[in-house]
N, C-alpha and C positions, 0 to 999 in steps of 0.2 A: 813439819804443818807451806802452804802454801797461803798467798797472803791476796788478795782481791782491791777491785777499786777501793777507797774509804781506808786503805794500810791495816782491817780487820785479819789478826789470821783466823780460819780457814781446817777443822779438825779435821783432814780425809783418811783419820785412822781407826779400826774399828780393832779388836783382834779376836786375835788369828781364831780362837775359841765359837766367839758369833760367829763369823763368818762359815766355819765351817759349821758349823750344825748349821745355820740357811740353808746354806748348800745342798744336806745332807740331807733339812725336813722337802723341799724340793725335789729335790733325784726319789725320794718314796713315795711325795706325788704324785709326781709323773710313771713314775712304776708302776701303782695301781690302776692310773685313767688306766695306761695301754697293757691294764692284763683283763681288763674290761674294755677291752679295740675298740674304746677310743681315735678316732681318726687326732690325726696332728694340731687343726683345727679346732674340735671337739675343747681336745688335753689346753690347747692357749684360750680359751671362750671359760675354762673352767679355775682360771686364773689361779694353775698353782703352787702360786706365790703372795700372796696374798696375806698372807701372815705380814713378810715382811714388803709390802710394796713400801708403810709407809715409812718408812723408813731406807730403804736402798731400793727402791724402784725409782727415783726421778731427779735420777743421778744420771746420765748418757747412754745407759742400758735398762731399756722399759721393761717391764717385766715378760710382753710378749716377745720381746726381743731373745731375751730369756730362757726363756724357754721352750721355743726351738728347738736353737739345738740341743739343752737332755735329752728332748724329745728324739732329735737324734742317732744320737748314738745310744740309748736304746735300737732305733733299729736297725743299727745295721749290729750292735750284738743281736740283737735276736735271725740277723740272717749266716753266724756261726754254728 
């Protein structure tokens, strides 16, 4: 727990299974868009993180910023 101005505790911890489920879902969404041949910007615009944006997409890393490295990871995998 961290405390912000005003002294109210802010719980920033999520259940590991929730995080794992979110990451798996986003990975699968990006993989589907990649198989369709969509370029990175089009994949990001399709919002593969949409199911989690309200809960997780409003912090330090925005959804588009998160999607781009996931897309790049598939690009590196495709090159092998």
